[in-house]
C-alpha positions, -999 to 999 in steps of 0.1 A, spaced: -26 -14 -159 -50 12 -145 -71 -14 -127 -41 -29 -111 -30 6 -98 -65 11 -83 -64 -25 -68 -30 -19 -52 -42 14 -38 -73 -1 -24 -56 -31 -9 -28 -11 7 -53 13 23 -75 -15 34 -47 -33 52 -32 -1 67 -63 18 77 -95 -2 78 -107 -18 110 -111 -53 95 -72 -55 95 -67 -41 131 -55 -75 141 -27 -73 116 -15 -40 129 -18 -52 165 1 -84 157 29 -64 141 33 -44 173 14 -12 163 -9 4 188 -38 29 186 -27 64 196 -59 80 207 -43 114 211 -32 115 175 -62 95 162 -40 71 142 -20 39 145 15 43 159 44 20 149 69 5 173 92 -12 148 98 -20 111 70 -45 109 45 -23 125 57 6 103 51 -16 73 16 -25 84 5 11 91 20 27 60 0 25 28 29 37 7 51 9 21 25 -17 15 19 -5 -20 55 -13 -29 50 -50 -19 14 -54 -32 25 -40 -66 49 -69 -72 22 -95 -79 2 -69 -98 31 -62 -121 36 -99 -127 0 -102 -137 1 -71 -160 34 -77 -179 37 -103 -207 54 -135 -197 82 -132 -222 91 -96 -213 126 -88 -200 132 -83 -163 135 -44 -165 100 -42 -178 88 -60 -147 108 -37 -124 95 -5 -141 59 -18 -141 63 -27 -104 76 7 -94 50 25 -117 21 7 -101 34 15 -66 40 52 -76 5 57 -90 -10 40 -60 9 64 -38 -3 93 -60 -39 82 -57 -35 79 -19 -22 115 -18 -51 128 -39 -77 110 -18 -60 123 14 -59 159 0 -94 162 -15 -115 137 4 -104 142 40 -95 179 40 
């Protein structure tokens, strides 16, 4: 479970912030705002591609499927999905607070 939280955090930050995925953000309609020093969204798809919290919601779905036992009821999948996303967002907040400031 812990490794999947870290993996979702890393993947969501990789896609939303790292230069290797600039093409994804440009394709989605985002543009680099040099005054603000960050990517600016122009619609819902570009908002999704520039938001690590939004991406963690979607990336945590396959992570939850991999973590939960096959014969578990649906609510267990949903709770695990949301927990992985939440912990990923929490890690993102901690990194932003203590690494970049």
